[in-house]
C-alpha positions as CSV (number, residue, x, y, z in Angstrom):
1,M,-136.6,-33.1,49.0
2,T,-137.3,-30.4,46.7
3,S,-135.8,-27.7,49.1
4,T,-132.6,-29.9,49.6
5,L,-132.2,-30.0,45.9
6,S,-132.5,-26.1,45.3
7,R,-130.2,-25.5,48.1
8,F,-127.7,-27.6,46.1
9,S,-127.6,-25.7,42.8
10,N,-128.0,-22.2,44.9
11,A,-124.6,-23.3,46.4
12,K,-123.4,-24.9,42.9
13,L,-124.0,-21.3,41.3
14,A,-122.6,-19.6,44.3
15,A,-119.1,-21.0,43.9
16,V,-118.9,-21.0,39.8
17,G,-119.9,-17.3,40.3
18,G,-117.2,-17.2,42.8
19,S,-114.7,-18.4,40.8
20,I,-115.4,-16.2,37.8
21,V,-114.9,-13.3,39.9
22,I,-111.8,-14.6,41.7
23,S,-110.5,-15.6,37.6
24,V,-111.5,-11.5,36.3
25,G,-109.4,-10.2,39.7
26,A,-106.5,-11.6,38.7
27,L,-106.8,-11.0,34.7
28,T,-107.1,-7.1,36.2
29,T,-104.2,-7.6,38.1
30,L,-101.8,-8.8,35.6
31,A,-102.6,-6.1,33.3
32,V,-102.1,-3.0,35.3
33,M,-98.6,-4.9,36.4
34,G,-98.1,-5.7,32.9
35,G,-98.8,-1.6,32.0
36,I,-96.4,-0.7,34.8
37,E,-93.8,-2.9,33.7
38,L,-94.2,-1.4,29.6
39,H,-94.2,1.9,31.7
40,S,-91.4,1.0,33.5
41,N,-89.1,0.0,30.0
42,R,-90.4,3.3,27.9
43,V,-88.6,5.7,30.9
44,A,-85.6,3.3,30.7
45,A,-85.2,3.4,27.3
46,A,-86.1,7.6,26.5
47,A,-83.2,8.1,29.9
48,L,-80.5,6.1,28.0
49,R,-81.2,7.9,24.6
50,N,-80.7,11.0,26.6
51,T,-77.8,9.6,28.1
52,D,-76.2,8.5,24.8
53,A,-77.0,11.8,23.0
54,P,-73.8,14.5,23.5
55,T,-74.8,17.5,25.4
56,S,-75.0,20.8,23.3
57,E,-72.1,22.4,25.6
58,P,-69.3,20.6,27.1
59,S,-68.3,20.8,30.8
60,D,-65.6,23.4,31.7
61,V,-65.4,21.3,34.7
62,P,-63.3,17.9,34.3
63,S,-64.9,15.2,36.2
64,T,-63.6,14.2,39.5
65,E,-62.4,10.8,38.7
66,P,-61.7,9.5,34.8
67,S,-64.2,6.6,33.4
68,N,-62.8,3.5,33.2
69,V,-64.3,2.9,29.9
70,P,-63.2,5.3,26.9
71,S,-66.4,7.1,25.3
72,D,-67.0,5.7,21.8
73,Q,-67.9,9.4,20.6
74,P,-65.4,12.3,20.4
75,S,-66.1,15.2,22.3
76,L,-67.7,18.1,19.6
77,R,-64.7,20.6,20.6
78,P,-61.1,20.3,22.0
79,S,-60.2,20.9,25.4
80,S,-60.2,25.0,26.0
81,S,-55.9,24.9,26.2
82,P,-53.4,22.0,26.4
83,T,-51.6,21.3,29.6
84,V,-48.4,22.5,30.4
85,T,-45.6,21.1,32.6
86,T,-44.4,22.7,35.2
87,S,-40.6,22.9,33.8
88,P,-39.4,22.8,30.4
89,S,-37.1,19.7,29.2
90,L,-33.6,19.8,29.6
91,Q,-31.7,21.4,26.9
92,P,-29.4,18.9,24.4
93,T,-25.6,18.5,25.7
94,L,-23.1,19.9,22.7
95,S,-19.9,17.6,22.8
96,S,-16.9,18.0,20.7
97,S,-16.3,14.0,21.6
98,P,-18.6,11.2,19.8
99,S,-20.4,9.2,21.7
100,A,-19.8,5.7,22.9
101,V,-22.5,4.4,21.6
102,P,-24.5,6.2,19.0
103,S,-28.1,7.7,19.5
104,V,-31.2,6.2,17.5
105,S,-32.1,10.0,16.8
106,P,-29.4,12.5,15.4
107,S,-28.2,14.9,18.1
108,L,-27.9,18.4,17.2
109,S,-24.3,18.6,16.4
110,L,-22.0,21.9,16.6
111,A,-22.0,23.7,13.3
112,P,-19.1,23.1,10.7
113,T,-15.7,24.3,10.5
114,L,-14.6,25.8,7.2
115,S,-10.8,24.9,6.9
116,A,-8.5,25.1,4.1
117,Q,-7.3,22.3,4.7
118,P,-9.1,18.5,5.3
119,S,-9.9,16.8,8.3
120,S,-7.5,13.9,9.2
121,N,-10.7,11.7,9.7
122,P,-13.2,11.1,7.6
123,S,-17.5,12.3,8.3
124,A,-19.0,9.2,9.5
125,I,-21.7,10.1,7.4
126,P,-20.9,11.5,3.6
127,S,-22.4,15.5,3.4
128,L,-24.8,15.9,0.5
129,M,-23.6,19.2,-0.5
130,P,-20.0,19.7,-1.8
131,S,-17.6,21.9,0.4
132,S,-17.9,25.6,0.4
133,Q,-13.9,25.7,-1.1
134,P,-12.7,23.8,-3.7
135,S,-9.8,21.5,-2.4
136,A,-6.1,22.4,-2.9
137,S,-3.7,22.2,-6.0
138,P,-3.4,18.6,-7.1
139,T,-0.6,16.5,-6.1
140,I,2.5,15.7,-8.7
141,S,4.0,12.4,-8.6
142,T,6.2,10.5,-10.5
143,V,3.7,7.3,-10.3
144,P,0.9,7.6,-13.6
145,S,-2.7,7.5,-12.0
146,F,-4.7,4.4,-12.6
147,T,-7.2,6.6,-14.5
148,P,-6.8,8.4,-17.7
149,T,-6.8,12.3,-16.9
150,A,-9.6,14.3,-19.3
151,T,-7.6,16.2,-21.6
152,P,-4.3,14.7,-23.2
153,T,-1.6,16.7,-22.2
154,N,0.4,19.7,-24.6
155,K,3.6,17.8,-24.1
156,P,4.3,15.0,-26.0
157,T,5.5,11.8,-23.5
158,P,9.0,11.9,-23.3
159,K,11.9,9.5,-25.0
160,P,12.3,6.2,-23.5
161,T,14.9,5.4,-21.7
162,P,18.1,4.3,-23.6
163,I,19.3,0.5,-23.2
164,R,22.8,0.9,-21.7
165,L,25.0,-2.3,-23.1
166,P,28.7,-2.6,-23.4
167,S,29.8,-2.0,-26.6
168,S,30.6,-6.0,-27.1
169,F,28.8,-8.6,-25.0
170,R,28.1,-12.3,-25.4
171,L,24.5,-13.4,-25.1
172,R,23.6,-16.3,-22.9
173,M,20.7,-18.1,-22.4
174,H,19.5,-17.2,-19.4
175,W,20.0,-20.0,-16.1
176,E,18.7,-19.6,-12.4
177,R,18.3,-21.4,-9.9
178,G,15.2,-23.9,-10.5
179,D,16.0,-24.6,-14.3
180,F,16.0,-28.2,-14.8
181,W,17.6,-28.9,-18.4
182,Q,18.5,-32.4,-19.7
183,D,17.2,-33.6,-16.5
184,E,20.3,-31.4,-14.2
185,S,20.0,-28.8,-11.5
186,W,23.6,-27.2,-11.3
187,E,24.2,-24.1,-13.8
188,K,24.8,-24.5,-17.6
189,W,27.0,-21.6,-19.7
190,Y,25.5,-21.7,-23.3
191,C,25.8,-18.8,-25.6
192,M,25.1,-17.8,-29.5
193,A,27.6,-18.4,-31.9
194,C,28.2,-18.7,-35.2
195,A,27.6,-22.1,-37.0
196,E,27.8,-24.2,-40.0
197,C,23.9,-25.7,-40.5
198,N,22.2,-28.4,-42.8
199,D,19.1,-26.0,-44.2
200,N,17.5,-29.4,-45.0
201,I,17.6,-31.2,-42.0
202,F,16.1,-29.0,-39.1
203,D,16.7,-31.3,-35.9
204,Q,20.2,-31.7,-36.9
205,N,23.0,-29.9,-35.1
206,C,25.4,-27.7,-36.7
207,D,28.9,-27.3,-36.3
208,V,30.0,-24.4,-34.7
209,V,32.9,-22.4,-36.1
210,N,35.1,-19.5,-34.7
211,Y,34.1,-17.4,-37.6
212,C,31.2,-16.0,-39.1
213,R,29.8,-15.4,-42.7
214,N,26.9,-13.6,-44.6
215,G,24.3,-16.4,-44.6
216,M,25.2,-18.2,-41.3
217,M,23.0,-19.2,-39.0
218,L,23.4,-19.0,-35.1
219,A,23.5,-22.3,-32.6
220,L,24.3,-22.5,-29.0
221,T,27.8,-23.3,-27.6
222,E,29.4,-23.7,-24.0
223,C,30.8,-20.1,-22.8
224,R,31.9,-21.2,-19.2
225,P,33.9,-18.5,-17.6
226,N,37.6,-19.0,-17.9
227,R,37.3,-21.4,-20.4
228,G,38.2,-21.1,-24.3
229,T,35.0,-20.5,-26.0
230,D,33.7,-19.7,-29.8
231,A,31.1,-17.7,-28.5
232,A,30.5,-14.7,-30.5
233,K,29.9,-10.8,-29.6
234,F,27.7,-8.5,-30.5
235,S,27.2,-4.5,-30.5
236,L,23.5,-3.3,-30.2
237,L,22.3,-0.8,-32.7
238,P,19.3,1.6,-31.8
239,G,16.4,1.7,-33.7
240,N,15.6,5.0,-34.9
241,N,12.6,7.1,-36.1
242,K,13.8,7.8,-39.8
243,Y,12.3,4.3,-40.9
244,D,9.4,4.5,-38.5
245,L,10.2,0.9,-37.1
246,E,9.8,-0.6,-34.1
247,G,13.0,-2.5,-32.4
248,D,16.7,-2.6,-32.7
249,Q,19.4,-4.4,-34.8
250,L,21.6,-7.4,-33.1
251,Q,25.0,-6.6,-34.7
252,L,28.5,-8.8,-35.0
253,A,30.6,-6.2,-33.0
254,D,33.4,-6.8,-35.5
255,R,31.7,-7.3,-39.0
256,N,28.2,-5.6,-40.9
257,L,26.2,-8.5,-40.2
258,C,22.9,-8.1,-38.3
259,L,20.5,-10.9,-37.3
260,S,17.4,-11.6,-39.8
261,L,14.6,-13.4,-40.1
262,V,14.6,-15.2,-43.1
263,S,11.2,-17.2,-43.0
264,A,8.2,-17.9,-40.1
265,R,11.1,-19.5,-37.8
266,K,14.6,-19.5,-39.4
267,V,17.0,-16.6,-38.8
268,K,20.6,-16.2,-40.2
269,L,23.4,-13.1,-40.4
270,E,23.0,-10.7,-43.3
271,T,24.4,-7.4,-43.9
272,C,23.0,-4.4,-41.6
273,N,20.3,-2.8,-43.2
274,P,17.7,-0.3,-40.7
275,S,15.4,-0.3,-43.0
276,K,14.5,-4.3,-43.2
277,V,11.9,-4.7,-40.5
278,E,13.2,-8.2,-40.1
279,Q,16.3,-7.4,-38.8
280,R,14.2,-5.2,-35.8
281,F,14.0,-7.1,-32.8
282,T,12.7,-6.0,-29.4
283,G,12.5,-7.3,-25.7
284,F,16.2,-6.0,-25.2
285,K,17.1,-4.2,-21.7
286,S,20.3,-2.6,-19.8
287,E,22.6,-4.8,-18.5
288,S,21.4,-3.9,-15.0
289,D,17.6,-4.8,-16.0
290,G,18.0,-8.8,-16.0
291,A,16.9,-11.1,-18.3
292,M,15.1,-10.1,-21.5
293,E,13.0,-11.9,-23.9
294,I,14.1,-11.2,-27.2
295,A,11.1,-11.2,-29.8
296,P,10.8,-10.1,-34.1
297,V,8.6,-7.1,-34.7
298,K,7.8,-8.3,-38.1
299,V,4.3,-10.5,-36.7
300,A,3.4,-13.6,-37.7
301,K,-0.3,-15.0,-37.5
302,K,-2.2,-18.3,-37.3
303,D,-6.2,-18.1,-38.1
304,G,-5.8,-15.0,-38.6
305,V,-4.7,-14.0,-34.6
306,V,-1.6,-13.0,-34.3
307,V,1.1,-14.9,-32.6
308,E,3.8,-14.2,-29.9
309,R,7.1,-15.7,-30.8
310,C,10.8,-15.2,-29.1
311,L,14.3,-15.9,-30.0
312,T,14.9,-19.5,-28.8
313,Q,16.3,-23.3,-29.8
314,H,14.3,-26.8,-29.2
315,H,13.4,-27.8,-26.1
316,H,16.5,-28.0,-23.4
317,P,19.8,-26.8,-24.4
318,R,22.3,-28.3,-26.0
319,Q,26.0,-27.9,-27.8
320,G,25.4,-27.1,-31.6
321,E,21.4,-26.5,-31.4
322,R,20.3,-24.4,-33.8
323,L,18.7,-20.5,-33.0
324,Y,15.0,-19.9,-34.5
325,V,12.3,-18.4,-33.9
326,E,9.7,-20.2,-31.7
327,I,6.1,-19.7,-29.5
328,C,7.5,-17.8,-26.7
329,K,4.5,-20.0,-25.0
330,L,6.9,-23.2,-25.4
331,A,9.9,-21.8,-24.8
332,R,8.5,-20.6,-21.5
333,I,7.4,-24.0,-20.2
334,S,11.0,-25.1,-21.1
335,D,12.5,-22.2,-19.6
336,T,14.7,-21.0,-22.5
337,N,12.9,-17.5,-23.5
338,L,15.3,-16.0,-21.8
339,W,18.7,-14.4,-22.3
340,S,21.4,-12.1,-20.5
341,V,23.9,-10.5,-21.2
342,Y,27.5,-12.2,-20.7
């Protein structure tokens, strides 16, 4: 019994001792393998550092195949020489005619020609520098320029063209197709005539007479051709510079009486006096130049503003209506602002 227990104890100790030996051997093996792996990692890291650092001298011979991945660092020095193409590029063509489609970049054009005559076609792009030669002499034209000259001319402006009218003429209120006086579209004939008028009743028509006296007014009367009429005849007294007044005088053809502005609106016949501004009127034209808008030279103001006034009558013309000075705007609305020689 005792020997049996002793054998069992020895066997148990042997088993335990074998396990310990196996465990120690396993740990030794693991330590050796770990050391080998650590050494391999250090060698690999050193090799990687050696590949990242550039060599001290670049290679003179390029690699046979290019790398698919670009390097992160530039080379330490440029290549020994640039690449040379086998043949030079084509030279630009020089043409005198423009291309059908404009190029993106400017072409090499021919050298500009120097000519005294301007080209027939303007350049596509204005030049930045002035021309080498000045332009030719300026053209002489009778038509005035749109802009004034830099310096005034030495010669004064020539005298205006004289008004050419018959030695005696009637003045007819101008009618033209489209005028609609008294709701009638046919042509009307009304001329200036001497008249007896009531100064106190402006709206009352005047009595037209076949004679003229100092202080009389003028009124309208019918003057159709080939019919008897009491229309007066006038002459034009051209103005002169003696009195430094603008305008002309309208004189009766057979009397020394002239049309005169005696108030803001009223006109009468008075003895002709070229020094009186009240007897000066503008707007007279030569017979061939058409209708005239006769206006007094003496200005009138309303609220400090000059009012444009014309010789006319009240609204649409009638027999015996007196003549006076009215605002041109109103006379134009009624188409009674114009006169023509008859």
